[in-house]
C-alpha positions as CSV (number, residue, x, y, z in Angstrom):
1,M,94.8,101.5,100.8
2,K,92.9,103.5,102.6
3,A,93.8,107.4,102.9
4,F,94.5,109.0,106.4
5,F,91.6,111.2,108.0
6,G,94.1,113.3,109.3
7,A,97.7,113.7,110.6
8,V,99.7,111.2,112.3
9,A,102.0,112.7,114.5
10,V,105.3,110.9,115.0
11,V,107.6,111.4,118.0
12,C,111.1,109.9,118.2
13,G,114.2,110.3,120.7
14,L,112.6,113.2,122.6
15,I,113.2,112.1,126.0
16,A,116.2,113.1,127.8
17,G,118.5,111.0,129.2
18,P,119.4,107.4,128.5
19,A,117.1,106.1,126.1
20,I,115.2,102.8,126.6
21,A,114.4,101.1,123.4
22,D,110.8,100.1,122.5
23,L,107.9,101.1,120.6
24,K,105.2,103.2,122.5
25,L,101.7,104.1,121.2
26,C,100.2,107.0,121.9
27,N,96.5,107.9,122.2
28,D,96.2,111.5,121.1
29,S,92.2,111.0,120.7
30,S,89.6,112.5,123.5
31,V,88.6,108.4,124.5
32,R,89.6,105.8,126.0
33,Q,91.2,103.2,123.1
34,S,92.1,99.7,123.3
35,V,95.4,98.8,121.4
36,A,96.5,95.6,119.6
37,V,99.8,95.2,117.5
38,G,100.6,93.0,115.0
39,Y,104.5,92.3,114.2
40,K,107.3,89.9,113.2
41,S,109.1,88.0,115.5
42,G,111.9,85.9,113.7
43,D,110.0,83.8,111.0
44,Q,106.3,84.3,112.6
45,W,103.8,86.8,112.5
46,V,102.5,87.7,115.7
47,S,99.3,89.7,117.1
48,E,98.9,90.9,120.6
49,G,96.1,93.0,122.6
50,W,94.7,94.7,124.3
51,W,96.1,97.7,126.2
52,N,93.9,100.1,127.5
53,T,95.2,103.8,127.1
54,D,93.9,106.9,128.1
55,P,93.7,110.1,126.2
56,G,97.0,111.8,126.6
57,K,98.6,108.7,127.7
58,C,101.4,106.3,125.8
59,T,101.7,102.6,126.3
60,T,104.6,100.5,125.5
61,V,103.5,97.4,123.1
62,I,107.0,96.3,122.0
63,S,109.9,96.3,124.4
64,G,113.7,96.3,123.5
65,D,115.3,97.7,120.3
66,L,112.9,97.3,117.3
67,K,114.2,94.8,114.5
68,Y,111.9,96.1,111.9
69,R,110.8,98.7,109.9
70,F,107.0,98.3,109.4
71,Y,104.8,97.3,112.7
72,Y,100.8,97.1,112.6
73,Y,98.0,98.3,115.1
74,R,94.2,98.0,115.6
75,L,92.3,100.2,118.1
76,L,88.9,99.6,119.7
77,A,86.8,102.2,121.2
78,K,82.9,103.0,122.2
79,G,81.3,104.8,119.5
80,R,84.2,104.9,117.2
81,K,84.8,103.0,113.9
82,F,88.4,102.2,113.2
83,E,89.7,102.6,109.6
84,D,91.9,99.4,108.9
85,E,94.4,99.7,105.7
86,G,93.4,96.1,104.7
87,Y,96.4,94.7,106.7
88,G,95.0,91.5,108.7
89,F,96.0,89.5,111.9
90,C,94.5,87.3,114.2
91,T,92.3,88.7,117.3
92,Q,89.9,87.7,119.9
93,T,87.8,89.8,122.6
94,A,89.9,88.7,125.4
95,A,93.6,89.6,126.3
96,F,95.6,87.6,123.6
97,T,99.0,86.6,122.2
98,I,98.4,84.9,119.0
99,E,101.4,83.1,116.7
100,G,100.5,83.3,112.8
101,D,98.4,85.4,111.1
102,K,96.2,82.7,109.0
103,N,93.5,80.3,109.3
104,C,92.2,82.7,112.3
105,S,88.5,81.6,112.3
106,D,89.9,77.8,112.0
107,R,91.9,78.5,115.5
108,G,88.8,80.0,116.9
109,Y,89.9,83.5,116.5
110,S,88.4,86.5,114.8
111,Y,90.2,88.2,111.7
112,G,90.9,92.0,112.7
113,G,92.4,94.7,110.1
114,F,95.2,96.2,110.9
115,R,97.0,100.0,110.1
116,Q,100.6,100.4,109.1
117,I,103.3,101.9,111.5
118,D,106.4,103.0,109.6
119,A,109.2,103.0,112.3
120,G,111.9,103.7,109.8
121,G,114.4,101.3,111.0
122,A,114.6,103.2,114.3
123,R,115.5,101.2,117.2
124,D,113.2,103.4,119.3
125,F,110.1,104.8,118.2
126,S,106.4,106.5,119.3
127,F,103.4,106.8,117.6
128,S,100.6,108.5,118.1
129,F,97.3,107.8,117.0
130,S,94.3,110.0,116.6
131,D,92.7,110.1,113.3
132,A,92.8,106.5,112.6
133,V,89.3,106.3,113.9
134,S,85.9,108.2,113.0
135,V,82.6,108.8,115.2
136,M,79.9,106.6,114.5
137,K,76.3,107.6,113.4
138,P,73.8,106.4,115.9
139,A,72.8,103.8,113.4
140,E,76.5,102.6,113.6
141,A,77.2,102.2,117.1
142,E,76.6,98.6,117.7
143,P,80.0,96.8,117.6
144,P,80.6,95.4,114.1
145,A,80.7,91.8,113.2
146,P,83.8,90.2,113.3
147,K,85.6,90.3,109.8
148,V,86.0,87.2,107.4
149,E,88.6,86.2,106.0
150,A,89.2,86.6,102.0
151,A,87.1,84.2,99.9
152,A,88.3,82.9,96.7
153,P,89.7,85.2,94.2
154,A,87.5,87.1,91.3
155,D,89.0,86.3,87.8
156,G,88.9,89.9,86.9
157,P,92.1,92.4,87.3
158,G,92.3,94.6,90.1
159,T,90.2,92.5,92.5
160,W,93.2,92.7,95.0
161,G,94.8,95.7,93.7
162,E,96.3,97.3,91.0
163,P,96.6,95.1,87.9
164,Y,100.0,94.3,87.3
165,S,102.2,92.2,84.6
166,S,105.5,91.4,83.5
167,S,107.3,89.9,80.5
168,T,110.7,89.8,81.9
169,A,110.2,87.8,85.4
170,L,112.6,85.4,87.2
171,F,111.3,83.0,89.3
172,Q,113.2,82.4,92.7
173,D,112.3,80.1,95.1
174,C,109.0,78.2,96.9
175,V,108.9,78.2,100.7
176,S,106.5,75.5,102.0
177,E,107.8,74.9,105.5
178,T,106.2,78.1,107.1
179,E,102.4,78.6,108.4
180,A,101.9,80.8,105.3
181,P,103.6,79.1,102.4
182,F,104.8,81.6,99.7
183,C,106.5,81.6,96.3
184,T,108.9,84.5,94.8
185,F,110.1,86.0,91.9
186,H,112.0,88.9,90.9
187,A,110.8,91.5,88.5
188,D,111.8,95.4,87.5
189,G,114.5,95.6,90.6
190,T,111.9,94.1,93.1
191,K,111.3,90.8,94.8
192,F,107.9,89.6,94.7
193,F,106.0,87.5,97.2
194,V,102.9,85.5,96.2
195,Y,101.3,83.8,99.1
196,D,99.5,80.6,98.8
197,D,96.3,82.1,100.7
198,G,93.7,81.0,98.8
199,R,93.4,84.1,96.3
200,T,96.0,82.9,94.0
201,P,94.9,79.7,92.2
202,G,96.1,76.6,92.9
203,W,97.7,75.9,89.8
204,V,99.5,78.9,89.6
205,L,101.3,78.0,92.6
206,K,101.3,74.1,91.7
207,S,103.4,75.4,88.4
208,M,105.9,77.7,90.2
209,R,106.6,74.9,92.3
210,T,108.1,73.0,89.5
211,Y,110.4,76.0,88.4
212,L,114.2,76.1,89.3
213,P,115.8,79.2,90.4
214,G,116.2,81.9,87.6
215,T,113.4,80.1,85.3
216,P,112.1,83.1,82.7
217,I,108.5,83.8,83.4
218,E,105.6,86.2,82.4
219,V,103.0,86.8,85.2
220,R,99.7,88.9,85.8
221,G,98.0,89.4,88.8
222,D,97.2,92.4,91.3
223,L,99.7,94.4,93.2
224,E,98.2,94.1,96.8
225,A,101.4,95.9,98.6
226,I,104.6,97.7,98.1
227,H,107.5,97.8,100.5
228,D,110.8,99.2,100.2
229,R,112.4,96.4,98.1
230,T,110.1,93.7,98.1
231,A,106.1,93.7,97.1
232,D,103.1,91.1,97.8
233,V,101.2,90.4,94.4
234,V,98.1,88.0,93.8
235,L,98.9,86.2,90.7
236,R,95.9,84.6,88.2
237,H,98.7,83.8,85.5
238,V,102.1,82.5,85.1
239,L,104.1,80.9,82.2
240,P,107.4,80.1,81.4
241,R,108.8,82.2,78.7
242,S,112.0,82.5,76.3
243,F,115.4,83.5,77.3
244,N,116.6,87.1,76.9
245,S,120.4,88.3,77.0
246,W,120.1,88.9,80.7
247,D,118.6,85.7,81.3
248,S,121.3,83.7,79.8
249,T,123.9,85.8,81.9
250,L,122.3,85.1,84.9
251,T,122.5,81.4,84.0
252,K,126.1,81.7,83.8
253,L,126.3,83.5,87.1
254,Q,124.5,80.8,88.7
255,G,127.2,79.0,91.6
256,T,130.0,79.4,94.2
257,W,132.9,82.3,93.1
258,Y,135.8,83.6,95.0
259,S,138.0,86.4,94.7
260,V,141.4,85.9,93.2
261,D,142.8,88.4,95.1
262,D,141.2,87.2,98.6
263,P,139.9,83.6,98.3
264,N,138.4,84.1,101.3
265,S,135.6,86.5,99.9
266,Q,133.1,84.4,98.0
267,F,129.5,84.8,97.2
268,N,126.8,82.1,96.0
269,I,124.2,83.2,93.5
270,I,120.8,81.0,93.5
271,G,118.4,82.8,90.7
272,S,118.3,86.3,91.0
273,E,119.9,86.5,94.9
274,L,123.5,86.6,95.9
275,E,124.6,85.7,99.3
276,N,128.1,86.8,100.5
277,I,130.5,84.6,102.3
278,Y,133.3,85.4,104.0
279,D,135.8,83.0,105.6
280,G,133.0,80.5,105.8
281,G,130.5,82.9,107.5
282,F,127.2,84.0,105.5
283,G,126.7,87.9,105.2
284,A,124.6,90.2,103.3
285,R,122.2,89.3,100.6
286,E,122.2,91.0,97.4
287,Y,119.1,91.1,94.9
288,L,120.6,91.1,91.1
289,S,119.4,92.4,88.1
290,M,120.6,93.8,84.7
291,R,120.0,97.7,84.0
292,D,120.5,100.5,81.3
293,R,121.1,103.0,84.0
294,C,122.4,102.7,87.6
295,E,123.2,105.6,90.1
296,H,124.5,108.2,87.5
297,F,126.0,105.7,85.2
298,D,124.1,105.2,81.7
299,S,126.0,103.2,79.5
300,G,123.7,99.7,79.0
301,N,124.2,96.3,80.7
302,I,125.1,97.4,83.9
303,L,125.0,94.7,86.7
304,V,123.4,96.0,89.5
305,R,123.7,94.6,93.3
306,M,121.4,95.8,95.7
307,D,121.7,95.2,99.5
308,E,118.3,93.4,101.1
309,E,118.7,94.9,103.8
310,S,119.7,98.6,103.4
311,G,118.8,98.9,99.9
312,D,122.6,100.2,99.1
313,V,123.2,100.0,95.5
314,M,126.7,98.9,93.6
315,C,127.2,99.2,89.7
316,Y,129.4,97.1,87.7
317,T,130.2,96.1,83.9
318,I,130.7,92.7,83.1
319,E,134.1,92.8,81.1
320,E,134.8,89.0,80.9
321,L,132.5,86.2,81.8
322,G,133.3,82.5,81.2
323,S,132.4,79.0,82.7
324,Y,134.8,79.5,85.4
325,E,136.2,83.0,85.4
326,M,134.8,86.5,85.7
327,L,135.9,89.9,85.7
328,L,133.9,93.0,86.8
329,M,134.5,96.8,86.7
330,Y,133.3,98.7,89.7
331,L,132.0,102.0,88.1
332,P,132.5,104.9,90.5
333,R,136.2,103.8,90.5
334,A,136.6,102.2,87.3
335,N,138.6,99.4,89.4
336,F,138.7,95.5,88.4
337,H,137.6,92.6,90.6
338,E,138.6,89.3,89.4
339,Y,137.0,86.1,90.3
340,R,136.9,82.3,89.9
341,K,133.9,79.6,90.2
342,L,134.3,76.7,92.5
343,D,134.1,73.7,90.8
């Protein structure tokens, strides 16, 4: 990711009176800027532009409570060069609202580079840009040619980011009913996304689509981006591996369990993910891993449950685990939770 060319000022919640939740972009530069944004809307990526913003002015680009932590923006200004961070969305010269961030050229759009905004999970956020652009030299003053989408991957490590490998990964699933199909796996307490965008070889994705959730795998590739509890990776290699002790434990955990104390309290484990259910309604999803240390506990073989959205961690030891019964001990209070598996 490219380094910033100066400080970026972020101002939140400084306006007196009733707050109107939205995302504002403020122009702290000395020239008029045209602004485009990219953001997640449900299961779809969306890009919109352009808002012409004068120096010292702010523009509301997304109205209503913000639902996600990360947003993205692109700037255009005469005689200025925008320094993107490698995040790409579809754009065009005229005003636009475009759903989807793939196959831009095939749909008649250009492919533009964006920078990331970290709103920190706030519902209302203002972001000031000033140093994401640099003054062009006279020879560079002509508008740049549209950015082309990535070509087929090179074989060497480091092509798409820092080289990454894991010999303890666990396959999770593949999703194809989206504009940007992807497969996922868990490793090192993180959920990894592998997108079918032409960079990961087809045979790798084809192999992953044959695996069952929880299949032990080893992977090699390039780490493209790291988020809070997830990461994006471009793979060059995937192969099933032998089971270790955690893999065998995870196999026994698969299925739907209910609390002996409160049968309405249940959870379903598929692969390395646990989905809470209460009285038939689905709740928070958690990522499962087995670690030697959790929080300030250092006793080995600790079952870690991490909330997908908040990142909150709960630590347990597995006291008993059979085909249809399980006893967990919650470490901070050393109290026990008894579960039974549904047939």
